[in-house]
Each structure stands twice: as C-alpha cells, then as structure tokens.
DODOTI-89159 format. One record per atom (N, C-alpha, C): residue number from 0; x negated, y negated, z negated. Coordinates in steps of 0.05 Angstrom, whole numbers. Example, Ala and Ser with C-alpha at 12.3 -4.5 7.8 and 13.67 -1.06 7.14 Angstrom:
2
[0,[-264,114,-156]]
[0,[-246,90,-156]]
[0,[-264,66,-156]]
[1,[-257,45,-142]]
[1,[-273,21,-143]]
[1,[-258,-1,-157]]
END
This chain:
264
[0,[2013,-316,220]]
[0,[1997,-297,206]]
[0,[1993,-306,177]]
[1,[1997,-288,158]]
[1,[1993,-293,130]]
[1,[1970,-275,121]]
[2,[1948,-287,112]]
[2,[1925,-271,104]]
[2,[1931,-256,78]]
[3,[1923,-231,75]]
[3,[1925,-217,50]]
[3,[1907,-229,28]]
[4,[1888,-245,36]]
[4,[1870,-258,16]]
[4,[1881,-284,5]]
[5,[1904,-292,14]]
[5,[1918,-316,3]]
[5,[1934,-307,-21]]
[6,[1937,-325,-41]]
[6,[1955,-320,-64]]
[6,[1981,-334,-58]]
[7,[2003,-319,-58]]
[7,[2030,-330,-53]]
[7,[2048,-318,-75]]
[8,[2059,-336,-91]]
[8,[2078,-327,-111]]
[8,[2102,-314,-98]]
[9,[2111,-292,-109]]
[9,[2134,-277,-96]]
[9,[2159,-294,-93]]
[10,[2163,-315,-110]]
[10,[2187,-331,-109]]
[10,[2185,-354,-88]]
[11,[2161,-358,-77]]
[11,[2158,-379,-56]]
[11,[2174,-372,-31]]
[12,[2186,-391,-19]]
[12,[2202,-387,6]]
[12,[2186,-395,30]]
[13,[2179,-376,47]]
[13,[2162,-381,70]]
[13,[2178,-378,95]]
[14,[2177,-398,113]]
[14,[2192,-398,137]]
[14,[2180,-380,158]]
[15,[2191,-382,182]]
[15,[2182,-365,205]]
[15,[2157,-377,218]]
[16,[2141,-359,228]]
[16,[2117,-367,244]]
[16,[2099,-385,228]]
[17,[2096,-380,202]]
[17,[2078,-396,185]]
[17,[2051,-382,184]]
[18,[2030,-398,186]]
[18,[2003,-388,184]]
[18,[1991,-396,157]]
[19,[1982,-376,142]]
[19,[1970,-382,116]]
[19,[1942,-369,116]]
[20,[1921,-385,114]]
[20,[1894,-375,117]]
[20,[1884,-363,91]]
[21,[1861,-348,92]]
[21,[1850,-336,67]]
[21,[1845,-357,45]]
[22,[1850,-349,21]]
[22,[1845,-364,-4]]
[22,[1862,-389,-8]]
[23,[1883,-391,9]]
[23,[1903,-411,2]]
[23,[1918,-403,-23]]
[24,[1929,-423,-38]]
[24,[1942,-417,-63]]
[24,[1970,-430,-63]]
[25,[1991,-413,-66]]
[25,[2018,-423,-64]]
[25,[2033,-413,-88]]
[26,[2043,-432,-105]]
[26,[2057,-426,-129]]
[26,[2087,-420,-123]]
[27,[2102,-413,-144]]
[27,[2130,-409,-142]]
[27,[2144,-436,-141]]
[28,[2170,-436,-135]]
[28,[2186,-460,-132]]
[28,[2175,-477,-109]]
[29,[2166,-464,-88]]
[29,[2155,-477,-64]]
[29,[2171,-468,-40]]
[30,[2176,-487,-22]]
[30,[2190,-481,3]]
[30,[2171,-490,26]]
[31,[2164,-472,44]]
[31,[2147,-479,67]]
[31,[2163,-474,92]]
[32,[2168,-495,108]]
[32,[2185,-492,132]]
[32,[2171,-477,154]]
[33,[2186,-473,176]]
[33,[2176,-459,199]]
[33,[2152,-473,212]]
[34,[2134,-456,223]]
[34,[2112,-466,240]]
[34,[2091,-482,225]]
[35,[2091,-480,198]]
[35,[2070,-494,183]]
[35,[2044,-479,184]]
[36,[2022,-493,179]]
[36,[1995,-481,176]]
[36,[1983,-490,150]]
[37,[1976,-471,133]]
[37,[1963,-476,107]]
[37,[1935,-465,109]]
[38,[1915,-483,109]]
[38,[1887,-475,114]]
[38,[1875,-464,88]]
[39,[1851,-452,91]]
[39,[1838,-440,68]]
[39,[1833,-460,46]]
[40,[1837,-451,21]]
[40,[1832,-466,-4]]
[40,[1851,-490,-8]]
[41,[1872,-492,9]]
[41,[1893,-511,3]]
[41,[1910,-501,-19]]
[42,[1921,-519,-35]]
[42,[1939,-511,-58]]
[42,[1966,-525,-54]]
[43,[1987,-509,-53]]
[43,[2014,-519,-52]]
[43,[2027,-511,-79]]
[44,[2032,-531,-96]]
[44,[2040,-525,-123]]
[44,[2070,-528,-128]]
[45,[2078,-519,-151]]
[45,[2107,-517,-158]]
[45,[2121,-543,-153]]
[46,[2146,-541,-142]]
[46,[2162,-565,-137]]
[46,[2159,-577,-110]]
[47,[2143,-564,-92]]
[47,[2137,-576,-66]]
[47,[2154,-564,-44]]
[48,[2164,-581,-26]]
[48,[2178,-572,-2]]
[48,[2163,-584,22]]
[49,[2154,-567,40]]
[49,[2141,-575,65]]
[49,[2159,-571,88]]
[50,[2164,-592,104]]
[50,[2181,-590,128]]
[50,[2166,-575,150]]
[51,[2180,-567,170]]
[51,[2169,-551,192]]
[51,[2147,-566,207]]
[52,[2128,-550,217]]
[52,[2107,-561,233]]
[52,[2085,-577,218]]
[53,[2085,-576,192]]
[53,[2066,-591,176]]
[53,[2040,-575,173]]
[54,[2017,-588,174]]
[54,[1992,-575,170]]
[54,[1978,-586,145]]
[55,[1969,-568,128]]
[55,[1955,-576,104]]
[55,[1927,-564,105]]
[56,[1907,-581,106]]
[56,[1879,-573,111]]
[56,[1865,-565,85]]
[57,[1840,-557,89]]
[57,[1823,-546,67]]
[57,[1821,-565,43]]
[58,[1824,-553,19]]
[58,[1821,-567,-6]]
[58,[1841,-589,-12]]
[59,[1862,-591,4]]
[59,[1884,-609,-3]]
[59,[1900,-597,-25]]
[60,[1912,-615,-42]]
[60,[1929,-606,-64]]
[60,[1956,-621,-61]]
[61,[1977,-607,-57]]
[61,[2004,-619,-55]]
[61,[2020,-610,-78]]
[62,[2030,-629,-94]]
[62,[2046,-623,-117]]
[62,[2031,-622,-143]]
[63,[2009,-636,-145]]
[63,[1992,-636,-169]]
[63,[2007,-651,-192]]
[64,[1999,-645,-216]]
[64,[2011,-659,-239]]
[64,[2004,-689,-238]]
[65,[2023,-707,-245]]
[65,[2018,-736,-244]]
[65,[1995,-743,-263]]
[66,[1978,-761,-254]]
[66,[1956,-772,-270]]
[66,[1967,-798,-284]]
[67,[1984,-793,-303]]
[67,[1998,-815,-316]]
[67,[2000,-809,-346]]
[68,[1994,-829,-363]]
[68,[1994,-824,-392]]
[68,[2022,-818,-402]]
[69,[2043,-826,-387]]
[69,[2070,-820,-395]]
[69,[2079,-792,-388]]
[70,[2063,-778,-372]]
[70,[2071,-752,-364]]
[70,[2069,-732,-387]]
[71,[2090,-716,-390]]
[71,[2090,-695,-410]]
[71,[2082,-669,-396]]
[72,[2060,-657,-404]]
[72,[2051,-632,-390]]
[72,[2073,-611,-390]]
[73,[2075,-599,-366]]
[73,[2096,-578,-363]]
[73,[2122,-589,-352]]
[74,[2126,-615,-351]]
[74,[2151,-626,-340]]
[74,[2152,-621,-310]]
[75,[2173,-609,-300]]
[75,[2174,-604,-271]]
[75,[2178,-630,-255]]
[76,[2168,-631,-232]]
[76,[2172,-653,-214]]
[76,[2174,-643,-185]]
[77,[2177,-662,-166]]
[77,[2182,-653,-139]]
[77,[2165,-669,-119]]
[78,[2157,-656,-97]]
[78,[2145,-669,-74]]
[78,[2161,-659,-50]]
[79,[2171,-677,-34]]
[79,[2186,-670,-10]]
[79,[2171,-682,14]]
[80,[2161,-664,31]]
[80,[2146,-672,55]]
[80,[2162,-665,79]]
[81,[2165,-684,97]]
[81,[2182,-679,121]]
[81,[2168,-662,142]]
[82,[2176,-665,167]]
[82,[2166,-648,189]]
[82,[2142,-661,203]]
[83,[2125,-642,213]]
[83,[2103,-650,231]]
[83,[2084,-670,219]]
[84,[2078,-667,194]]
[84,[2058,-683,181]]
[84,[2030,-669,182]]
[85,[2009,-686,182]]
[85,[1982,-675,181]]
[85,[1970,-685,155]]
[86,[1962,-666,138]]
[86,[1951,-672,111]]
[86,[1923,-661,112]]
[87,[1903,-678,115]]
[87,[1876,-669,120]]
[87,[1861,-662,94]]
[88,[1835,-656,97]]
[88,[1820,-645,75]]
[88,[1819,-664,51]]
[89,[1820,-651,27]]
[89,[1817,-665,1]]
[89,[1838,-685,-5]]
[90,[1861,-684,9]]
[90,[1883,-702,2]]
[90,[1896,-691,-24]]
[91,[1904,-710,-41]]
[91,[1919,-703,-66]]
[91,[1946,-717,-66]]
[92,[1967,-702,-68]]
[92,[1994,-714,-70]]
[92,[2006,-704,-96]]
[93,[2012,-723,-114]]
[93,[2023,-716,-140]]
[93,[2053,-714,-138]]
[94,[2064,-695,-154]]
[94,[2093,-693,-156]]
[94,[2104,-715,-174]]
[95,[2131,-718,-173]]
[95,[2144,-739,-188]]
[95,[2141,-735,-218]]
[96,[2145,-757,-233]]
[96,[2142,-757,-262]]
[96,[2164,-741,-275]]
[97,[2188,-740,-263]]
[97,[2210,-725,-275]]
[97,[2224,-709,-252]]
[98,[2240,-689,-259]]
[98,[2253,-674,-238]]
[98,[2276,-689,-225]]
[99,[2284,-712,-235]]
[99,[2306,-728,-223]]
[99,[2297,-744,-199]]
[100,[2271,-747,-195]]
[100,[2261,-763,-173]]
[100,[2242,-745,-156]]
[101,[2230,-757,-136]]
[101,[2211,-741,-119]]
[101,[2191,-760,-106]]
[102,[2167,-750,-103]]
[102,[2148,-762,-85]]
[102,[2156,-754,-57]]
[103,[2161,-773,-39]]
[103,[2171,-765,-13]]
[103,[2154,-776,10]]
[104,[2150,-759,30]]
[104,[2135,-766,54]]
[104,[2153,-758,77]]
[105,[2157,-777,96]]
[105,[2175,-772,118]]
[105,[2164,-754,139]]
[106,[2169,-761,164]]
[106,[2162,-744,187]]
[106,[2139,-756,202]]
[107,[2121,-739,213]]
[107,[2101,-748,232]]
[107,[2079,-766,221]]
[108,[2073,-764,195]]
[108,[2052,-780,184]]
[108,[2025,-766,186]]
[109,[2004,-782,184]]
[109,[1976,-772,186]]
[109,[1962,-782,161]]
[110,[1955,-764,143]]
[110,[1941,-771,118]]
[110,[1912,-760,121]]
[111,[1893,-778,123]]
[111,[1865,-771,128]]
[111,[1851,-762,103]]
[112,[1826,-754,106]]
[112,[1809,-743,85]]
[112,[1809,-761,60]]
[113,[1814,-748,36]]
[113,[1812,-761,10]]
[113,[1833,-781,4]]
[114,[1855,-781,19]]
[114,[1878,-798,11]]
[114,[1889,-788,-15]]
[115,[1896,-807,-33]]
[115,[1908,-800,-59]]
[115,[1936,-814,-61]]
[116,[1956,-797,-63]]
[116,[1984,-807,-65]]
[116,[1993,-801,-93]]
[117,[1999,-822,-109]]
[117,[2007,-818,-137]]
[117,[2037,-811,-138]]
[118,[2046,-806,-162]]
[118,[2074,-797,-166]]
[118,[2095,-817,-158]]
[119,[2117,-807,-147]]
[119,[2140,-823,-140]]
[119,[2135,-843,-118]]
[120,[2114,-839,-102]]
[120,[2110,-856,-79]]
[120,[2130,-847,-57]]
[121,[2138,-867,-40]]
[121,[2156,-861,-18]]
[121,[2143,-871,7]]
[122,[2138,-853,26]]
[122,[2125,-859,51]]
[122,[2145,-853,73]]
[123,[2148,-871,93]]
[123,[2167,-868,114]]
[123,[2158,-849,136]]
[124,[2162,-856,161]]
[124,[2155,-839,183]]
[124,[2133,-851,200]]
[125,[2117,-834,212]]
[125,[2097,-841,232]]
[125,[2077,-862,222]]
[126,[2070,-860,197]]
[126,[2049,-877,186]]
[126,[2022,-863,185]]
[127,[2001,-879,184]]
[127,[1974,-869,183]]
[127,[1960,-880,158]]
[128,[1950,-862,142]]
[128,[1934,-870,118]]
[128,[1906,-861,122]]
[129,[1887,-880,124]]
[129,[1860,-874,131]]
[129,[1844,-861,108]]
[130,[1819,-856,113]]
[130,[1802,-842,95]]
[130,[1800,-857,68]]
[131,[1804,-842,46]]
[131,[1801,-853,19]]
[131,[1821,-874,11]]
[132,[1843,-875,25]]
[132,[1865,-894,16]]
[132,[1877,-883,-10]]
[133,[1882,-902,-28]]
[133,[1894,-895,-54]]
[133,[1920,-911,-57]]
[134,[1942,-896,-62]]
[134,[1969,-909,-65]]
[134,[1979,-903,-93]]
[135,[1983,-924,-109]]
[135,[1990,-921,-137]]
[135,[2020,-913,-140]]
[136,[2028,-906,-165]]
[136,[2055,-896,-169]]
[136,[2077,-915,-160]]
[137,[2099,-904,-150]]
[137,[2124,-917,-143]]
[137,[2121,-938,-121]]
[138,[2100,-936,-105]]
[138,[2098,-953,-82]]
[138,[2115,-943,-59]]
[139,[2120,-961,-40]]
[139,[2135,-954,-15]]
[139,[2119,-962,9]]
[140,[2117,-944,28]]
[140,[2103,-949,53]]
[140,[2123,-946,75]]
[141,[2128,-967,91]]
[141,[2148,-966,112]]
[141,[2139,-950,136]]
[142,[2158,-947,154]]
[142,[2153,-932,179]]
[142,[2131,-946,195]]
[143,[2115,-929,208]]
[143,[2095,-939,228]]
[143,[2074,-958,216]]
[144,[2070,-956,190]]
[144,[2049,-973,178]]
[144,[2022,-959,181]]
[145,[2001,-976,181]]
[145,[1974,-965,183]]
[145,[1958,-977,159]]
[146,[1948,-959,143]]
[146,[1930,-967,120]]
[146,[1902,-957,127]]
[147,[1884,-975,134]]
[147,[1858,-966,142]]
[147,[1841,-956,118]]
[148,[1818,-946,124]]
[148,[1802,-933,104]]
[148,[1797,-949,79]]
[149,[1798,-936,56]]
[149,[1791,-947,30]]
[149,[1809,-969,20]]
[150,[1833,-971,31]]
[150,[1853,-990,20]]
[150,[1863,-980,-7]]
[151,[1868,-999,-25]]
[151,[1879,-993,-52]]
[151,[1905,-1008,-55]]
[152,[1927,-993,-59]]
[152,[1954,-1005,-62]]
[152,[1962,-1001,-91]]
[153,[1967,-1023,-105]]
[153,[1972,-1022,-133]]
[153,[2001,-1017,-139]]
[154,[2008,-1012,-164]]
[154,[2033,-1001,-174]]
[154,[2058,-1016,-163]]
[155,[2076,-1000,-152]]
[155,[2103,-1010,-144]]
[155,[2103,-1029,-120]]
[156,[2081,-1032,-106]]
[156,[2079,-1050,-83]]
[156,[2093,-1037,-59]]
[157,[2105,-1054,-42]]
[157,[2117,-1045,-18]]
[157,[2101,-1053,6]]
[158,[2096,-1035,25]]
[158,[2082,-1040,50]]
[158,[2103,-1040,72]]
[159,[2108,-1062,85]]
[159,[2129,-1064,105]]
[159,[2123,-1048,130]]
[160,[2145,-1042,145]]
[160,[2142,-1026,169]]
[160,[2125,-1040,190]]
[161,[2111,-1024,205]]
[161,[2094,-1034,227]]
[161,[2073,-1054,218]]
[162,[2065,-1053,193]]
[162,[2044,-1070,183]]
[162,[2017,-1056,185]]
[163,[1996,-1072,183]]
[163,[1969,-1061,184]]
[163,[1952,-1073,162]]
[164,[1940,-1055,146]]
[164,[1921,-1064,126]]
[164,[1893,-1056,136]]
[165,[1876,-1076,138]]
[165,[1849,-1070,147]]
[165,[1832,-1057,125]]
[166,[1810,-1045,133]]
[166,[1794,-1029,114]]
[166,[1787,-1045,89]]
[167,[1789,-1032,66]]
[167,[1780,-1043,41]]
[167,[1799,-1062,28]]
[168,[1823,-1066,38]]
[168,[1842,-1084,26]]
[168,[1850,-1074,-2]]
[169,[1853,-1092,-21]]
[169,[1864,-1086,-47]]
[169,[1890,-1103,-49]]
[170,[1913,-1089,-51]]
[170,[1939,-1102,-48]]
[170,[1953,-1101,-75]]
[171,[1961,-1125,-85]]
[171,[1975,-1128,-110]]
[171,[2003,-1138,-107]]
[172,[2010,-1148,-83]]
[172,[2037,-1158,-78]]
[172,[2047,-1145,-52]]
[173,[2073,-1149,-47]]
[173,[2085,-1136,-24]]
[173,[2073,-1146,2]]
[174,[2072,-1128,22]]
[174,[2060,-1134,48]]
[174,[2083,-1137,69]]
[175,[2084,-1159,82]]
[175,[2106,-1165,101]]
[175,[2106,-1145,124]]
[176,[2130,-1138,133]]
[176,[2132,-1121,158]]
[176,[2120,-1136,181]]
[177,[2109,-1121,200]]
[177,[2099,-1130,226]]
[177,[2075,-1148,224]]
[178,[2061,-1148,202]]
[178,[2038,-1166,198]]
[178,[2012,-1151,194]]
[179,[1990,-1165,198]]
[179,[1963,-1155,194]]
[179,[1952,-1169,169]]
[180,[1940,-1153,151]]
[180,[1927,-1164,128]]
[180,[1899,-1152,125]]
[181,[1880,-1169,116]]
[181,[1853,-1159,112]]
[181,[1839,-1174,90]]
[182,[1816,-1164,82]]
[182,[1800,-1177,62]]
[182,[1807,-1169,34]]
[183,[1792,-1179,15]]
[183,[1796,-1173,-14]]
[183,[1790,-1198,-30]]
[184,[1811,-1212,-39]]
[184,[1839,-1204,-38]]
[184,[1851,-1205,-10]]
[185,[1872,-1190,-5]]
[185,[1884,-1188,21]]
[185,[1895,-1215,30]]
[186,[1892,-1221,55]]
[186,[1902,-1246,67]]
[186,[1915,-1240,94]]
[187,[1933,-1258,101]]
[187,[1948,-1255,126]]
[187,[1930,-1261,150]]
[188,[1931,-1243,170]]
[188,[1914,-1246,194]]
[188,[1930,-1249,220]]
[189,[1957,-1247,219]]
[189,[1973,-1251,243]]
[189,[1993,-1229,247]]
[190,[2006,-1229,270]]
[190,[2027,-1210,277]]
[190,[2014,-1185,288]]
[191,[2024,-1162,280]]
[191,[2013,-1136,289]]
[191,[2025,-1128,316]]
[192,[2017,-1142,337]]
[192,[2030,-1140,363]]
[192,[2026,-1112,375]]
[193,[2002,-1101,373]]
[193,[1996,-1075,386]]
[193,[2014,-1053,375]]
[194,[2016,-1051,349]]
[194,[2032,-1030,337]]
[194,[2061,-1034,344]]
[195,[2070,-1059,343]]
[195,[2098,-1065,349]]
[195,[2105,-1057,378]]
[196,[2088,-1063,397]]
[196,[2094,-1057,424]]
[196,[2093,-1027,429]]
[197,[2077,-1013,413]]
[197,[2075,-984,416]]
[197,[2101,-970,406]]
[198,[2109,-978,382]]
[198,[2132,-965,369]]
[198,[2159,-978,376]]
[199,[2158,-1003,385]]
[199,[2183,-1017,392]]
[199,[2179,-1030,420]]
[200,[2179,-1014,441]]
[200,[2174,-1024,468]]
[200,[2194,-1045,477]]
[201,[2217,-1046,464]]
[201,[2237,-1066,472]]
[201,[2229,-1095,463]]
[202,[2209,-1097,447]]
[202,[2200,-1124,438]]
[202,[2189,-1139,461]]
[203,[2198,-1164,465]]
[203,[2188,-1181,486]]
[203,[2173,-1205,473]]
[204,[2162,-1222,490]]
[204,[2146,-1244,481]]
[204,[2163,-1264,465]]
[205,[2188,-1267,472]]
[205,[2205,-1285,458]]
[205,[2209,-1277,429]]
[206,[2214,-1251,425]]
[206,[2218,-1241,397]]
[206,[2191,-1242,382]]
[207,[2169,-1237,396]]
[207,[2143,-1240,382]]
[207,[2138,-1269,373]]
[208,[2146,-1288,389]]
[208,[2143,-1316,381]]
[208,[2161,-1322,357]]
[209,[2185,-1311,356]]
[209,[2202,-1315,333]]
[209,[2189,-1304,307]]
[210,[2177,-1280,309]]
[210,[2164,-1268,286]]
[210,[2141,-1286,277]]
[211,[2125,-1295,297]]
[211,[2102,-1312,291]]
[211,[2111,-1338,277]]
[212,[2133,-1350,287]]
[212,[2143,-1375,275]]
[212,[2153,-1370,247]]
[213,[2166,-1347,242]]
[213,[2175,-1340,215]]
[213,[2151,-1337,196]]
[214,[2130,-1324,205]]
[214,[2106,-1321,188]]
[214,[2093,-1348,183]]
[215,[2094,-1366,202]]
[215,[2083,-1393,198]]
[215,[2098,-1407,175]]
[216,[2124,-1405,175]]
[216,[2139,-1417,154]]
[216,[2134,-1404,126]]
[217,[2129,-1378,126]]
[217,[2124,-1364,101]]
[217,[2096,-1370,91]]
[218,[2076,-1371,108]]
[218,[2048,-1372,99]]
[218,[2037,-1400,99]]
[219,[2046,-1417,117]]
[219,[2034,-1444,119]]
[219,[2051,-1466,107]]
[220,[2077,-1460,103]]
[220,[2095,-1481,92]]
[220,[2089,-1486,63]]
[221,[2091,-1512,55]]
[221,[2086,-1520,28]]
[221,[2113,-1519,12]]
[222,[2125,-1495,11]]
[222,[2150,-1493,-4]]
[222,[2153,-1464,-13]]
[223,[2174,-1460,-30]]
[223,[2177,-1434,-42]]
[223,[2186,-1413,-22]]
[224,[2184,-1387,-30]]
[224,[2194,-1366,-13]]
[224,[2223,-1369,-7]]
[225,[2239,-1377,-27]]
[225,[2267,-1380,-23]]
[225,[2273,-1401,-2]]
[226,[2258,-1424,-3]]
[226,[2262,-1445,17]]
[226,[2252,-1435,44]]
[227,[2231,-1419,45]]
[227,[2222,-1408,70]]
[227,[2243,-1391,84]]
[228,[2257,-1374,68]]
[228,[2278,-1358,79]]
[228,[2301,-1375,90]]
[229,[2308,-1396,75]]
[229,[2329,-1415,85]]
[229,[2321,-1428,111]]
[230,[2296,-1437,113]]
[230,[2287,-1450,138]]
[230,[2286,-1430,161]]
[231,[2278,-1405,155]]
[231,[2278,-1385,177]]
[231,[2306,-1381,187]]
[232,[2326,-1379,169]]
[232,[2354,-1375,178]]
[232,[2363,-1400,194]]
[233,[2354,-1423,187]]
[233,[2363,-1448,201]]
[233,[2349,-1451,228]]
[234,[2324,-1443,230]]
[234,[2308,-1451,254]]
[234,[2303,-1429,273]]
[235,[2306,-1403,265]]
[235,[2298,-1381,282]]
[235,[2321,-1362,288]]
[236,[2323,-1353,312]]
[236,[2344,-1334,320]]
[236,[2343,-1309,303]]
[237,[2367,-1298,297]]
[237,[2368,-1275,280]]
[237,[2364,-1249,295]]
[238,[2340,-1246,306]]
[238,[2332,-1220,317]]
[238,[2331,-1199,295]]
[239,[2333,-1173,303]]
[239,[2331,-1152,282]]
[239,[2307,-1154,264]]
[240,[2284,-1161,276]]
[240,[2259,-1163,261]]
[240,[2260,-1186,241]]
[241,[2272,-1208,249]]
[241,[2274,-1231,231]]
[241,[2292,-1224,207]]
[242,[2314,-1210,212]]
[242,[2331,-1202,190]]
[242,[2316,-1183,171]]
[243,[2301,-1165,182]]
[243,[2285,-1146,165]]
[243,[2265,-1162,148]]
[244,[2252,-1182,160]]
[244,[2232,-1197,145]]
[244,[2245,-1212,122]]
[245,[2267,-1226,128]]
[245,[2280,-1242,107]]
[245,[2292,-1224,85]]
[246,[2304,-1201,93]]
[246,[2314,-1182,73]]
[246,[2292,-1172,56]]
[247,[2269,-1166,68]]
[247,[2246,-1156,53]]
[247,[2237,-1176,33]]
[248,[2236,-1202,40]]
[248,[2227,-1223,22]]
[248,[2247,-1225,-1]]
[249,[2273,-1225,6]]
[249,[2294,-1229,-14]]
[249,[2294,-1207,-35]]
[250,[2285,-1183,-28]]
[250,[2286,-1161,-47]]
[250,[2259,-1156,-61]]
[251,[2240,-1173,-58]]
[251,[2214,-1169,-71]]
[251,[2215,-1172,-101]]
[252,[2200,-1155,-115]]
[252,[2198,-1157,-144]]
[252,[2171,-1168,-153]]
[253,[2151,-1165,-136]]
[253,[2123,-1173,-144]]
[253,[2113,-1197,-128]]
[254,[2130,-1208,-110]]
[254,[2121,-1229,-93]]
[254,[2109,-1219,-67]]
[255,[2104,-1237,-49]]
[255,[2094,-1231,-22]]
[255,[2066,-1243,-19]]
[256,[2048,-1229,-5]]
[256,[2022,-1240,1]]
[256,[2026,-1262,21]]
[257,[2018,-1287,14]]
[257,[2022,-1310,31]]
[257,[1996,-1323,39]]
[258,[1975,-1316,26]]
[258,[1949,-1328,31]]
[258,[1940,-1322,60]]
[259,[1931,-1342,74]]
[259,[1922,-1340,102]]
[259,[1892,-1337,103]]
[260,[1882,-1318,119]]
[260,[1854,-1314,121]]
[260,[1840,-1339,133]]
[261,[1817,-1346,123]]
[261,[1802,-1368,134]]
[261,[1788,-1360,160]]
[262,[1788,-1378,179]]
[262,[1775,-1372,205]]
[262,[1745,-1375,201]]
[263,[1730,-1356,215]]
[263,[1701,-1356,213]]
[263,[1690,-1380,229]]
END
C-alpha cells in the first residue's frame, strides 16, 4: 500500500509489494526494492538504493548530505543498502562524498534508534548497531559485529567480524575480529565466544583455544605487532580464524587496540 499522503518523486523506482506510510518523503534517483516498508516521516533522499525487505522507521533519514567540511553542496553521492535491514527511528545515514564511491550497508543488519552513519562507511552483514552509536567517515564494520549503545567509532577505523564493543566505547584504532572490547579508552576483554558459536556453529573448543592463544600473543606479549604475527604463524595452527586475524593485523593503517582491561 502506498499512501496518497506520501511524497514520491515521479522518477523514483518503487518495487512490488512496497508499503509507504503517510508523510513519508522519497526523492528522485531512488530505488526501493520489493517488500520494503517506509514508515511515516521517513526520508529517502537522492542517490539511495534500498534492497528488498528493508524497513525504514519514523524520522529516519537515508541519503542525507555528508556533514563534512570538504563536501561541496549539490555534489551527488550514493547510499546502497542491502536486503532485509531494519533501520529504526531517527537513524541518519549519509551518502558518499563523491558519486564515485558509496556508503554501503549489507544484508540483515539492525540499526537501532539514533544511530548515525557518516559518509563512505562500509557495513557488512548481520551486524547490530545499538542506540546512539556513531560511526565516523570511511569506517568499516565487519559481518556479525555488535556495537552496543553509545559507542563512538572514529575516522577510518575498522571493526573486525564477530567482534563486540560494549556500551560507551570510544574507538580510535582497529578492533580485532572475534574479540570483546569495553571501557573508555577501549580495552581487550576476551574472545567473543557467544557470537562466534551463534554465527559459526562449526567452531569447536580447540579452535577457540587457538584464537585465545593468538590474542594472548597480541595483547600480553612484550613485542611489536609484526613480531606477534610471526609468533602466531610459528606457534598456532592456521585455522581460518587465525588467518583472518593475522591478515587483519597486517593490513591495519591505524594500529590495533592491544590494551588489556584490568580485572576488578
């Protein structure tokens, strides 16, 4: 059902079985896939593509102009949202700074109330961003990551897959895959076993021990990240998760959070 009280630009492309509630606002150069729901007062702005089955709740804005001093007003940009995402109330997702790139959100993500996604952010699949999470420009969030309420992720930081940031974290360096971080400044709290077992049921205790041993070398060893990677290759079996961790470290630009949380 498409309400006659919604504004829809004639050039917008609307899929089948789409529900658009009263007072929704949809600009031109927008593509909305099949089975989407756009709630009242939501705004879908120019340059946005929504995959099928996505829900955009009240007062959310998808495709807003970047809040960046380098942005030239009127420059087109893009937001590409995958399938079956939930974008709750008051979420803001900025489009890319230039038309050559895109702010991208994968499939099956849950963005809670007041999440702010800045321009050119890349979010994978099946991640959860809690209430009032803020993700700065050009960050990457891996698959199955959980960012709890009020986390702040600073410019160009990468959040590894299956990682967990506890509420209120302020992150300035890359966050290792499969790990839990908490506090301000963020500190390492251990292996994210619950999320890993949920999304990777093939994980057994042996592979979890290997991940834990790798993290011990990274966080507790009195040597450089490069030496930690060498020791991991020498001492730990090359499970898929270990390869992902070492590749993640080797490709970091801002460094890795290595500080370990103090026990109470």
